[in-house]
C-alpha positions as CSV (number, residue, x, y, z in Angstrom):
1,M,-99.6,-106.4,137.4
2,N,-97.2,-104.1,139.2
3,G,-97.8,-100.4,139.9
4,R,-95.9,-99.0,136.9
5,A,-97.8,-101.3,134.5
6,A,-101.2,-100.4,136.1
7,V,-100.5,-96.7,135.8
8,L,-99.4,-97.0,132.2
9,K,-102.4,-99.2,131.3
10,A,-104.7,-96.6,132.9
11,R,-103.1,-93.8,130.9
12,I,-103.5,-95.8,127.7
13,E,-107.1,-96.6,128.2
14,A,-107.8,-92.9,129.2
15,R,-106.1,-91.8,125.9
16,R,-103.7,-89.7,128.0
17,C,-100.5,-91.4,127.0
18,R,-98.0,-90.0,124.5
19,C,-97.1,-92.3,121.6
20,G,-94.0,-92.4,119.4
21,V,-93.3,-94.4,116.2
22,V,-89.7,-94.9,115.1
23,G,-89.7,-95.3,111.3
24,I,-92.6,-93.6,109.6
25,G,-92.6,-95.5,106.3
26,Y,-95.2,-97.9,104.8
27,V,-95.8,-99.5,108.2
28,G,-95.0,-96.7,110.6
29,L,-97.1,-93.9,109.0
30,P,-100.4,-95.8,108.9
31,L,-99.8,-96.9,112.5
32,I,-99.1,-93.5,113.9
33,V,-102.0,-92.0,112.0
34,A,-104.3,-94.7,113.5
35,M,-102.9,-93.9,117.0
36,A,-103.4,-90.1,116.6
37,K,-106.9,-90.6,115.1
38,S,-107.9,-92.6,118.2
39,G,-107.0,-89.7,120.5
40,Y,-103.3,-90.0,121.4
41,N,-100.7,-87.3,121.0
42,C,-98.1,-88.8,118.7
43,V,-94.7,-88.1,117.3
44,G,-93.0,-89.8,114.5
45,I,-89.2,-90.3,114.6
46,D,-87.3,-90.8,111.4
47,V,-83.8,-90.2,110.1
48,D,-85.2,-89.1,106.7
49,R,-85.6,-85.3,107.0
50,G,-87.7,-85.2,103.9
51,K,-90.4,-87.4,105.5
52,V,-90.3,-85.4,108.7
53,E,-90.8,-82.2,106.8
54,M,-93.6,-83.5,104.8
55,I,-95.5,-84.8,107.9
56,N,-95.0,-81.4,109.6
57,R,-96.4,-79.7,106.5
58,G,-99.4,-82.0,106.7
59,E,-98.5,-84.1,103.7
60,S,-98.6,-87.8,103.2
61,Y,-96.2,-89.8,100.9
62,I,-98.1,-93.1,101.1
63,E,-101.1,-93.9,99.0
64,D,-103.1,-95.5,101.8
65,V,-102.8,-92.4,104.1
66,P,-104.6,-89.4,102.7
67,S,-102.8,-86.0,103.1
68,E,-106.1,-84.6,104.4
69,E,-105.9,-86.9,107.4
70,V,-102.3,-86.0,108.1
71,A,-103.0,-82.3,107.8
72,E,-105.9,-82.4,110.2
73,L,-103.9,-84.3,112.8
74,V,-101.0,-81.9,112.5
75,R,-103.4,-78.9,112.7
76,T,-105.0,-80.2,115.9
77,G,-101.6,-81.0,117.5
78,R,-102.1,-84.8,117.5
79,L,-99.3,-85.5,115.2
80,R,-95.8,-84.2,114.5
81,A,-92.5,-85.6,113.4
82,T,-88.8,-85.2,114.3
83,T,-85.3,-86.6,113.6
84,D,-84.4,-86.1,117.3
85,Y,-84.6,-89.2,119.6
86,C,-84.6,-87.0,122.7
87,V,-88.4,-86.9,122.5
88,V,-88.4,-90.5,123.7
89,R,-88.0,-89.3,127.3
90,D,-91.4,-87.6,127.1
91,L,-93.2,-90.6,125.6
92,D,-95.1,-93.4,127.2
93,V,-95.1,-95.8,124.3
94,V,-92.4,-96.3,121.6
95,D,-93.2,-98.4,118.6
96,I,-90.3,-99.5,116.4
97,C,-91.1,-99.9,112.6
98,V,-87.7,-99.6,111.0
99,P,-86.6,-101.6,107.9
100,T,-85.0,-105.0,108.3
101,P,-83.4,-105.8,104.9
102,L,-81.2,-108.7,103.9
103,R,-77.5,-108.5,103.3
104,K,-76.1,-109.8,100.0
105,S,-75.2,-113.0,101.9
106,K,-79.0,-113.4,102.6
107,E,-78.4,-112.8,106.3
108,P,-80.6,-110.4,108.3
109,D,-79.3,-106.8,108.4
110,M,-80.3,-105.6,111.9
111,S,-78.4,-102.4,111.7
112,Y,-81.6,-100.2,111.6
113,V,-83.1,-102.0,114.7
114,N,-79.8,-101.8,116.5
115,A,-79.5,-98.1,115.8
116,A,-83.1,-97.4,116.9
117,V,-82.8,-99.4,120.1
118,E,-79.5,-97.8,121.1
119,E,-81.0,-94.3,120.7
120,I,-84.1,-95.3,122.6
121,S,-82.0,-96.8,125.4
122,R,-80.3,-93.4,125.9
123,Y,-83.6,-91.7,126.8
124,I,-85.7,-94.5,128.2
125,R,-87.3,-94.0,131.6
126,P,-89.4,-96.1,134.0
127,G,-93.0,-96.8,133.1
128,Q,-92.5,-96.9,129.3
129,L,-93.7,-99.5,126.8
130,V,-91.5,-100.4,123.8
131,I,-92.9,-102.5,121.0
132,L,-91.0,-103.9,118.0
133,E,-93.0,-104.3,114.8
134,S,-90.2,-104.7,112.3
135,T,-90.2,-108.2,110.7
136,T,-87.4,-110.3,112.0
137,Y,-86.2,-113.7,113.1
138,P,-87.5,-115.5,116.3
139,G,-85.5,-114.3,119.2
140,T,-84.7,-110.7,118.2
141,T,-86.8,-109.0,120.8
142,E,-85.5,-111.2,123.6
143,E,-81.9,-111.5,122.5
144,L,-81.2,-108.2,120.9
145,V,-83.7,-105.5,122.0
146,K,-84.1,-106.5,125.7
147,P,-80.3,-106.5,126.6
148,K,-79.9,-103.1,125.0
149,L,-82.8,-101.6,126.8
150,E,-81.7,-103.1,130.1
151,S,-78.2,-101.6,129.7
152,S,-79.9,-98.4,130.9
153,G,-80.3,-100.1,134.3
154,L,-84.0,-100.7,134.0
155,K,-85.5,-104.2,134.1
156,V,-88.0,-105.3,131.5
157,G,-91.2,-106.5,133.0
158,E,-90.8,-104.4,136.2
159,D,-89.5,-100.9,135.3
160,I,-90.2,-100.9,131.5
161,F,-92.3,-103.2,129.3
162,L,-91.3,-104.8,126.0
163,A,-93.4,-106.6,123.4
164,Y,-93.4,-107.8,119.8
165,S,-96.3,-107.3,117.4
166,P,-95.8,-108.3,113.8
167,E,-97.0,-105.6,111.3
168,R,-99.8,-106.7,109.0
169,I,-100.0,-103.7,106.7
170,D,-101.1,-104.7,103.2
171,P,-100.4,-101.6,101.0
172,G,-103.3,-100.9,98.6
173,N,-105.7,-103.2,100.4
174,K,-109.0,-101.3,100.8
175,T,-110.8,-104.2,102.5
176,Y,-108.4,-105.1,105.3
177,T,-106.8,-102.1,107.0
178,I,-104.9,-101.5,110.2
179,Y,-108.3,-101.2,112.0
180,N,-109.9,-104.5,111.1
181,T,-106.9,-106.8,110.7
182,P,-106.4,-108.8,113.9
183,K,-103.2,-107.8,115.8
184,I,-100.9,-110.4,117.3
185,V,-99.0,-109.5,120.5
186,G,-96.3,-111.4,122.4
187,G,-94.7,-109.9,125.5
188,I,-91.4,-110.6,127.3
189,T,-93.6,-111.2,130.3
190,P,-97.4,-111.6,130.6
191,T,-97.6,-108.1,132.0
192,C,-95.8,-106.7,128.9
193,A,-98.2,-108.5,126.7
194,E,-101.2,-107.2,128.6
195,V,-100.0,-103.5,128.4
196,A,-99.3,-103.8,124.7
197,K,-102.7,-105.4,124.1
198,S,-104.3,-102.6,125.9
199,L,-102.7,-100.1,123.5
200,Y,-103.6,-101.8,120.3
201,G,-107.1,-102.5,121.6
202,Q,-107.8,-98.8,121.4
203,F,-107.8,-98.7,117.6
204,V,-107.7,-102.3,116.3
205,N,-110.9,-104.4,116.3
206,K,-109.3,-107.6,117.6
207,V,-106.0,-108.2,119.5
208,I,-104.7,-111.7,120.2
209,T,-102.0,-112.3,122.7
210,I,-99.7,-115.4,122.4
211,S,-97.2,-117.0,124.6
212,S,-94.0,-115.1,123.8
213,T,-92.2,-112.6,121.6
214,R,-90.5,-115.5,119.9
215,A,-93.8,-117.0,118.9
216,A,-95.1,-113.6,117.7
217,E,-92.0,-113.2,115.6
218,M,-92.5,-116.6,114.1
219,V,-96.2,-115.8,113.2
220,K,-95.1,-113.1,110.8
221,L,-92.5,-115.4,109.1
222,L,-95.1,-118.2,108.8
223,E,-97.6,-115.8,107.1
224,N,-95.1,-114.6,104.5
225,T,-93.4,-118.0,104.0
226,F,-96.8,-119.5,103.3
227,R,-97.3,-117.0,100.5
228,S,-93.8,-117.4,99.1
229,V,-94.1,-121.2,99.0
230,N,-97.5,-121.2,97.4
231,I,-96.5,-118.5,94.8
232,G,-93.5,-120.7,94.1
233,L,-95.7,-123.7,93.6
234,V,-98.1,-122.0,91.2
235,N,-95.2,-120.5,89.3
236,E,-93.7,-124.0,88.9
237,M,-97.1,-125.2,87.8
238,M,-97.2,-122.4,85.2
239,L,-93.8,-123.4,83.9
240,M,-95.1,-127.0,83.6
241,C,-98.3,-125.9,81.9
242,D,-96.3,-123.8,79.4
243,R,-94.4,-126.9,78.4
244,M,-97.6,-128.9,78.1
245,G,-99.5,-126.2,76.2
246,L,-102.0,-125.7,78.9
247,D,-103.4,-122.4,80.2
248,I,-102.4,-122.0,83.9
249,W,-104.9,-119.1,84.4
250,E,-107.8,-121.3,83.3
251,I,-106.6,-124.1,85.5
252,V,-106.3,-122.0,88.6
253,E,-109.7,-120.4,88.1
254,A,-111.3,-123.9,87.7
255,A,-109.5,-125.3,90.8
256,A,-110.7,-122.2,92.8
257,T,-114.3,-123.3,92.3
258,K,-113.7,-126.1,94.8
259,P,-115.2,-124.8,98.1
260,F,-112.8,-126.6,100.4
261,G,-109.1,-127.7,100.4
262,F,-107.9,-125.2,97.9
263,M,-106.8,-121.5,98.0
264,P,-106.0,-119.8,94.7
265,F,-102.6,-118.3,94.2
266,Y,-101.6,-116.8,90.8
267,P,-98.4,-116.9,88.8
268,G,-96.5,-113.8,87.9
269,P,-93.2,-112.2,86.9
270,G,-91.7,-112.7,90.4
271,I,-92.3,-111.5,93.9
272,G,-91.6,-108.1,95.4
273,G,-92.1,-105.8,98.3
274,H,-90.3,-105.8,101.6
275,C,-91.9,-109.0,103.1
276,I,-92.4,-112.0,100.8
277,P,-88.9,-111.9,99.1
278,L,-87.1,-111.4,102.4
279,D,-89.0,-113.0,105.3
280,P,-88.5,-116.6,104.3
281,H,-84.7,-116.0,104.3
282,Y,-84.9,-114.8,107.9
283,L,-86.5,-118.0,108.9
284,A,-84.1,-120.2,106.9
285,W,-81.1,-118.3,108.4
286,K,-82.4,-118.8,111.9
287,A,-83.2,-122.4,111.3
288,K,-79.6,-123.1,110.4
289,S,-78.5,-122.2,113.9
290,Y,-80.6,-125.2,115.0
291,Q,-79.0,-127.5,112.3
292,F,-82.2,-127.4,110.4
293,Y,-82.2,-126.7,106.6
294,A,-85.3,-125.3,105.2
295,R,-85.2,-126.9,101.7
296,F,-88.8,-126.2,100.9
297,I,-88.5,-122.5,101.6
298,E,-85.2,-122.1,99.7
299,L,-86.6,-124.0,96.7
300,A,-89.6,-121.7,96.5
301,S,-87.3,-118.7,96.7
302,E,-85.2,-120.1,93.9
303,I,-88.3,-120.6,91.6
304,N,-89.7,-117.2,92.4
305,G,-86.3,-115.5,91.9
306,N,-86.0,-117.1,88.4
307,M,-89.3,-115.8,87.1
308,P,-88.0,-112.5,85.7
309,R,-85.6,-114.5,83.5
310,Y,-88.6,-116.6,82.3
311,V,-90.4,-113.4,81.4
312,L,-87.3,-112.3,79.5
313,G,-87.5,-115.5,77.4
314,K,-91.2,-114.8,76.7
315,I,-90.4,-111.3,75.5
316,I,-87.6,-112.5,73.3
317,D,-89.8,-115.2,71.7
318,A,-92.7,-112.8,71.2
319,L,-90.4,-110.3,69.5
320,N,-88.9,-113.0,67.3
321,S,-92.3,-114.1,66.2
322,H,-92.7,-110.5,64.8
323,G,-89.3,-110.6,63.2
324,K,-87.7,-108.4,65.8
325,P,-84.5,-108.8,67.9
326,V,-84.4,-107.5,71.4
327,R,-81.5,-105.2,70.6
328,G,-82.9,-101.9,69.3
329,S,-86.5,-102.9,69.9
330,R,-88.6,-100.3,71.7
331,I,-90.2,-101.9,74.7
332,L,-92.6,-100.2,77.2
333,I,-92.8,-101.7,80.7
334,L,-96.3,-101.2,81.9
335,G,-96.2,-101.1,85.8
336,V,-93.0,-101.1,87.8
337,A,-94.4,-101.2,91.4
338,Y,-94.1,-104.6,93.1
339,K,-97.9,-104.9,93.3
340,R,-101.1,-103.4,92.0
341,D,-102.2,-99.9,92.9
342,V,-99.2,-98.9,95.1
343,G,-96.1,-96.9,94.4
344,D,-93.6,-99.1,96.2
345,T,-90.9,-100.5,93.9
346,R,-88.9,-102.4,96.6
347,E,-87.7,-105.8,95.2
348,S,-90.0,-105.3,92.2
349,P,-89.5,-108.0,89.5
350,A,-89.8,-105.1,87.0
351,I,-86.4,-103.9,88.0
352,D,-84.8,-107.3,87.1
353,I,-86.7,-107.4,83.8
354,I,-85.6,-103.9,82.9
355,R,-81.9,-104.6,83.8
356,M,-81.9,-107.8,81.6
357,L,-83.5,-106.0,78.7
358,N,-81.1,-103.1,79.0
359,E,-78.1,-105.5,79.0
360,R,-79.5,-106.8,75.7
361,G,-79.7,-103.4,74.1
362,A,-83.5,-102.8,74.2
363,D,-84.8,-99.2,73.9
364,L,-86.7,-99.0,77.1
365,S,-89.5,-96.8,78.6
366,Y,-92.0,-97.3,81.3
367,Y,-95.3,-96.2,82.5
368,D,-96.6,-96.4,86.1
369,P,-99.3,-94.0,87.5
370,Y,-98.0,-94.6,91.0
371,A,-94.3,-95.3,91.0
372,R,-91.1,-93.7,89.8
373,L,-87.8,-95.6,89.2
374,D,-84.4,-94.2,89.9
375,L,-82.2,-96.1,87.5
376,R,-79.6,-93.5,86.7
377,E,-77.2,-95.9,85.1
378,M,-79.8,-96.7,82.4
379,A,-81.3,-94.5,79.8
380,I,-85.0,-95.3,80.5
381,E,-87.7,-92.8,79.8
382,R,-90.8,-92.4,82.0
383,C,-94.0,-91.9,80.1
384,E,-96.3,-89.5,81.7
385,G,-99.4,-91.0,80.2
386,L,-100.7,-93.8,78.0
387,T,-101.7,-92.4,74.6
388,P,-102.3,-94.0,71.2
389,E,-99.1,-92.4,70.0
390,T,-97.1,-93.7,73.0
391,L,-98.3,-97.3,72.5
392,E,-98.1,-97.3,68.7
393,K,-94.5,-96.3,68.5
394,V,-93.2,-99.2,70.7
395,D,-92.6,-102.7,69.4
396,C,-93.8,-104.5,72.6
397,V,-95.7,-103.6,75.8
398,V,-94.9,-105.8,78.8
399,I,-97.5,-105.7,81.5
400,V,-95.5,-106.4,84.7
401,T,-97.9,-104.8,87.2
402,D,-101.6,-104.8,86.6
403,H,-102.8,-101.4,88.1
404,S,-106.6,-101.3,88.1
405,C,-106.8,-97.8,86.7
406,V,-105.3,-98.9,83.4
407,D,-107.7,-99.6,80.4
408,Y,-106.2,-102.8,79.1
409,Q,-108.5,-103.0,76.1
410,F,-107.1,-99.5,75.1
411,V,-103.6,-100.8,75.6
412,V,-104.1,-103.9,73.4
413,K,-106.0,-101.9,70.7
414,H,-103.1,-99.4,70.2
415,S,-100.2,-101.9,70.6
416,K,-98.4,-104.1,68.1
417,L,-97.6,-106.7,70.7
418,V,-98.3,-107.3,74.4
419,V,-96.6,-109.6,76.8
420,D,-99.0,-110.0,79.8
421,C,-97.4,-111.2,83.0
422,R,-100.5,-110.8,85.2
423,N,-103.5,-111.9,83.1
424,A,-104.6,-108.3,83.0
425,T,-106.0,-108.7,79.5
426,K,-108.3,-111.6,80.4
427,R,-111.4,-109.6,79.6
428,V,-110.0,-108.0,76.4
429,E,-112.0,-109.1,73.4
430,E,-110.5,-107.2,70.4
431,G,-106.9,-107.9,69.5
432,R,-106.3,-111.0,71.6
433,E,-104.0,-112.3,68.8
434,K,-101.5,-109.6,69.8
435,V,-101.3,-110.8,73.4
436,V,-98.8,-113.4,74.7
437,R,-99.5,-114.4,78.3
438,I,-97.1,-116.1,80.6
């Protein structure tokens, strides 16, 4: 380890280094709060002035990060936020957590990473550590980030240090948090990896270094592709069971009693969030540059992507059985977030279901205790609460997201018809004849 690396590592372990996080969203905010709570002086950098102002007022905009924690860190001077990248020159560590969406062509959109790295390279100085956490394709850190940083005249591994560590934030998960979920680190050089491991080791229980940034980037894609493929498998099994008149929920629960060789995944209306719908496409796109076509991955994405249309068919059939057409029927969408107990609607299957119902002339409303939708082109009303009157006036309630704070017995009791996409009504005893499960 050279002198600059040794000095930086010593500053990290003494909690004397200054840390910055670029992109303070669902990944960046929990990360910077963890850093600040462990004793570092931290600054969040974001182009969203609204987020910056909220942080500086001591307010959180993410369910997993209490405003009380943010307020205390701001009060003690451990945390602040800015839109100005010039603060990079005063930092020892810069962690990049910006979005990596897909283009309409299903190719990676690296514009946010490019913009962040270009700004960082303007202010970078010797002795700094830069870590990329944004989910991306294998080779990004080495092929895209490293050359841009070295355009400053500094050499990675000698003057500055560069690593990749895949984010493993699971919004809404109270069991596995940033502190007790093992952290994977890959460095451009072994020294880069060692310095990055030292940083994460100050607030994460277990840090695992692997051979390279490319390997670390692939870890994240494997994790989420694993989920995508298995969700696709169980969704296809559900479609099969529907044809055969079998209950997929009963079958999955029975299979899950096997103590080895089986891991339960559950069907649903589709996949959402920033990771599972997108990450497999990063992998498939990169694989094509090696003349390898990821048929398994693309088939799973196709199955999962068609689930909202299957749900639409279930809603149509359920209404028909009650003598109702979709056009003009009052339909309440219960839950629009992409998963339980969060407010994130990115890639939520609820949005596709709402659009298809809107196209068919349904009179739509929705209820979600966590999330709000911005669908200005549609006349869709947000219900502020679930009351007997709200439920009784609609022709059908569609449970798309099974938030744990909702009383599903109450929902079934006061509804005429319920289409349940999540098996949320499995413990409901009264009124089961009203429920249609996918």
